[in-house]
C-alpha angles and dihedrals in degrees: 000000000000129000107192134183130172123198124190115209125209090263092059098246115133119235116202128209120177145125119220123187125187095354128138120241089246091056092050092049091049091053091050089052091051095049100041143028093260121114126195130215123192135146127243088258089071092118095182092060091089095043113121112227141167113229136176127187128183115192089327122158121233094266092054091049093050092046088059094046096049096038112131092010133110093243136098135192139213127200115215126203093255091060092259113143118198118200114198143160114274109268100249094045094041095053092046092048094045094048091051091050095043091244129151120190135175149130127271117210137171126242091278092054095253117143116252119215123201096030113150117234115186139167107247113247095017138081092236116113149124141202133237121258126234090285096049095255123138140178120203121192133197094043123150128192088256094055125109116209120212117212115195139165132168111268094016133093113264115237129205113202127186110226103209112163096330125120095180119057118170116191133202113200121209118218119238105235112209126194089259096050097040113123114216132186113244103174124290089009148011135262139188113262089235092059098046114119100179131069109276129163121193142192124191120227092239090059090053093051090053088064106051116207138159091245139022100251095061090056091053097053119117095011105086124064112224094018116106124194120200128193104235093168137003094199113128109272095022123132132207133258115249127208122184111203093343135287122315105175130065099201106015133071117283093195118129123240115259118214116191115195091336098313125100107254122217097187133084128275087236086073093062119085116227091222091060095060122107096174143340120214119186119201110207112169128060093246086065099034100043089085085074093049115188092017098050104070094100096044131267130258111202115196122192117192128212119272132182123266127243115253093012118134117237112288129190123206131190126190118182136165141175123199138180117212128205129177111272091244138330119261120252097254128172119250122223099277092043091050091051090050091052092052091046090053091050092052094243092127098057091166094039127262125294102267092196092065104099097161114132112175125183101206093186092059091047097047108034121069137181107274126204140200132202126190131182127180127177123186137183120196139161142118150216129234092279103033151005140226139200132185132174146166129203139192128192127180122180121183106195128221089251105078098236098040116105137156126196129181133182120189137186126187138175141169138181133186120187135179119213109197121318100307111037133066132169136177148158141206130197132193120186131172141173120202135185123195117189136182138051121272100232084147128171100328091065091053100038094047094061117104117239089222093057116101114223094196135080119227088264092056096255122127118263119244094224134003130216118211109250117249091002109098091167092073138044125178110254093192115035117206085222090071090071089054090052093045097223092132108074127194127170136175118189121188134182124182134170125187119191132177132180131182141183125199130192125192110213101232100205094051115053112225096016117124140168119208134178122197124191123189125189122187126182126175136170130192129192120193121188135175131184129182120190125225114292095007116128091016141088088226114076090203093061109130121250117255134205138181135183133186132184128199127188122187131184125190129178130178129184125189128189112194134181114192135183126191123174142149117223121202092347092283110058116072122184125188118180134172134184123195142194113186135178125189133182131182124190128182133174130174141180135191140188134188129192142168135211098048104189097217135019087228089070091057105166098327102083106040091143087069094055120132091220128050135288099254101191138009123177144153143185140197131200133177127175133172140195132197120192143182122194139176130185133179124191118190127187128183119201093324086290111088124036132187130182123184124180136177126180132178122199130190118195132196088215093076133065126252113287091031104055096095126069129169124213120198125189136176132179135174136198135197120198096204094179090067092060115107092238089063095057093101096050095098100174092058117078099172137006122173131170120203132192125182143173130187149151129227136162141215122242087224099141114101118229114274093010091131093057129085116246136205129205131196130237133177120235140167115267120177113297089346109102094204127018125176121238134178128230136177115265098169132021121225110266109194095164096058113127141172128278109249135193135203121200138192116200131183122185143176125203121190142170123195142180099029092315094306093118122042133165151156134222123192137177124189141182120198129183119192117195139180092038113183113252136158116258116205120238131199116265090248089072092069093232128075098223148344133215120256138169099251111120131091135194136178131212126190133165150127136249129203128184128177130183124186133183103217096178125018108194094314105170088335095312124124122182127177129174136182139183134184132193130188142167131194121191119187133179138186110248102180141005134193121299093002093296118162098199143023106191095183093061096031095245120147125172111240092023137091117288087235099058135155122212108199148103120290114236116224101171142291130307113258131199095252098048106125098205100046094101091050102042096035109024109199091010119146132227109265096035123128114275118211133192118276114218100178132100131282134228119243089264090057098254121132115262096219145007123275111276146153092299089068093067114109137204110242126185115233100196120098126253091237142337135204151160138226137197139179136182130193122188132184130169096334097324121107131183121191135180130191127185145155139210143196132201122204129339128113125277110206116203121198087199091069103041139077093260088068113089086212087070100189100227104018147026124050108330119011102165101140107123107241136150101261130181122262129157086261094047107043095152093067124128099222127062127255113279117258137200132311101263124088087236088066092073111140113258114264091014090150088073088067088066095069121094133171104265097215120121144145116218130189101209102180138016112182133180118191139177128205106214092197090075096069114350110040113057097176108100094205091060120070125179134177129178126194145178120209137187110206123198088012105176146321130231136188094020119137092198094048092047093050103033102023093231134130105261090220099055110131093334118161088014101174129066093205108066091193092073107096097338114251090352088079090060100047133105097275097200115191107022096094142024115303121256115271140212111223129205110200133190117187146165133209116200130180127179 
């Protein structure tokens, strides 16, 4: 008999009162289940379940009741948050019992720690097996220490686990994410890949970790159609320039917006550790980027970092690598005898060379070294049933190939997510880093300009301080490359940055799917730049005073987002996802700088300029603050996974603009049709997926500089009466109340498909983008007091296509797996309008109707030869061996040219390529994997400063000229380069600029990586995972005219300026020599998890 009462107190804890006589333990537990919310789980081996007991409880809680029931038994219990109570054998007795009976038991959970029922657990090579119960528990009999259990479930990765001497094996299964099920980040939310209607490209974090690199951009190259990466600097710690679907603006930045964990990020991608990345999603068309309004015109890069997983036990990861770095290839430089022959041919040695000079210096061997890089990252992550955590530290050290160049970075990161009850969740993440960049960037010019017949050593074997060019008294090096070797030229850049984000989220309990969330991002960064030059360095005069300079910049950025979102499925077919946003953003920056000379001791460097013997030469500072307020709304509708619609509208107000122009609204709409899900496609068996997308949207570019709409005054000293200097004010900038933003509107059409049982998948896209109201300078009459003011008057157009294909060649065929992918894209832009109805701006290289990146120059067709009949007409006074350019004028009836070559023969030539692309492949077999990633370009023009008149190397003339090229002589009339001229820079061969132009085509293998998973054969412990790899980065180049002739990487420092207005096309050329040379890297690394 049992008399049972249950009282619930105000705190929600149950109090039991009952008296049981002659009842089994099982009967008592059943009654508790019937009278309360508690549920019990125990296996059939629970021997005490049939035990008859007498039990009395008076206002006891559940723990007190169970303590009485299990008293003097070999069993224990555990109460879980969901009122589940598990009764099991005490650990020491259970393991002993199970081992004796050849039993293995455990729990199978998913990546979030939730139990998985129905999972199959079998002994490999036998028919013996079992499945998990509703709580994910299993018991498998007949197991020996030599057995391997196989854990499998549809949609999850199968695991094979050696048993050994374990009786308890818990398993976490990882879901197989297909293209249809993949969740991508689209801005202020997520969406299934299958339901996306905009243009979005993605990279998983695992793919990035397979390609080790010192910064994130180098791991992304060659993988994303429509996304171009350009090497602006190869200095250690540098990052790459990114262009998404080409450049739109002539004077403003074309950089994409970076969003880190939901918050706009003002730092550099070089600050983000590859190992911290969970995924990267790139929004390319305006229907996807309009949600970011005035910051979305150049595309959006959304980066999501790794976080812990709920219910996961603590896990430690280590990722380390060591690499050696060598210059990509040596330059083809003349040796001593070849250099003497060149100068003899140019007439510089009128009395013949000094035969006693037997010096033959290879300055590249002397200057460049083998660099190295080390990287170490340690992470700790895990979670409980209601939250997760992740912490990590990182260290990176890169010693460059130039002796004094070094980059060091320390990083610290953390994140926490925690649920509080059923309806509230909060979390934070923090990323901090400190970096130090050291060494001057003398670069290639300093090396390539050195004469091979100059001796770098003093008679005692020490390095000389400065070096005079032999037999050339008209020139002395003002900056000897040797100074870098002696480290008397100090340059440092210290940077500290911390990025922090917190959020809180509330689920509205009375409306399913309705949530309110607030995000707050705080970003602080500080940079310190210092330079010191010792006495006599960088000067012909050894008594020149030492100089120093230092500058400091502080930036603060905060962003707050208030979001209300609603996600619900109606009737099983209609899904509605809506979000409304209010966002505020503020950026503040202030900087100061000081320069001085006459530093009394090298020990002071640039830190004690107030103690200088000489004077403070400059002192300056600046302050900038801008703000943005935004409202946004988006609705996504999906019917039966067949028809999709996304509509967005966003309004931004900026402090950069004047009243009446602050607000701008950006609409966007896109639709999708999943044709394969139509009934009439049921019999098309080879087609797995076919979706058509169409989108339209508007965005704008935050191109307006702060305070551009305000009038400005400057000061100037002048003579006034007896006063020697009086200060007056004058107008430097007129008020500009009508200034607005550049804005773009884009049409995008796309097709996504999957064939052959998901073995072949691909995407095709075509887009048309018009950018209007481009900021350009409009000239003013001299009477205005200023030369020009900025107005919204330019217009450009971009159009292009993108294709990507991925194919699984082998899918676990006899242990072999082989995947391959290729992407191809083309972007053609043209200038539609310039200021004041102009059709051309030759100074900047802008021509209406032509590519933004245009060259206006002559076209070289060869060299003049002795027997050319038209030389005296086309080039009067021209010499044999000079550059011959194309004549575009008219001809007389007898076929002779009517005039000499002149300015009218210059042509407009597009610099951009016809198309670009990338390719990748990966082969795996029994733990080994081999991967290859490359890229290619067809057409376009590569412009090399090394080969043109702007280069003070001046290949065939001027002061140095020691690049080894095929130049014209009477004995070598079939040469490419002209005959060498005199010693002065004015002696440059005519039309020398045409020697700068190379065919831009190339094919480059960026990475070759071989890895081995030690878990396949060597490590039998399932909780320990280890992979080692060896990678060659920047492996080799093929089909490149420039590489074949000059030996250089065709991507070195190309497109080196973010502002295309600076110097016209010269800002987008291959600026050889200003930075470190490109390197080939040999990397060994290890990934360890336990």
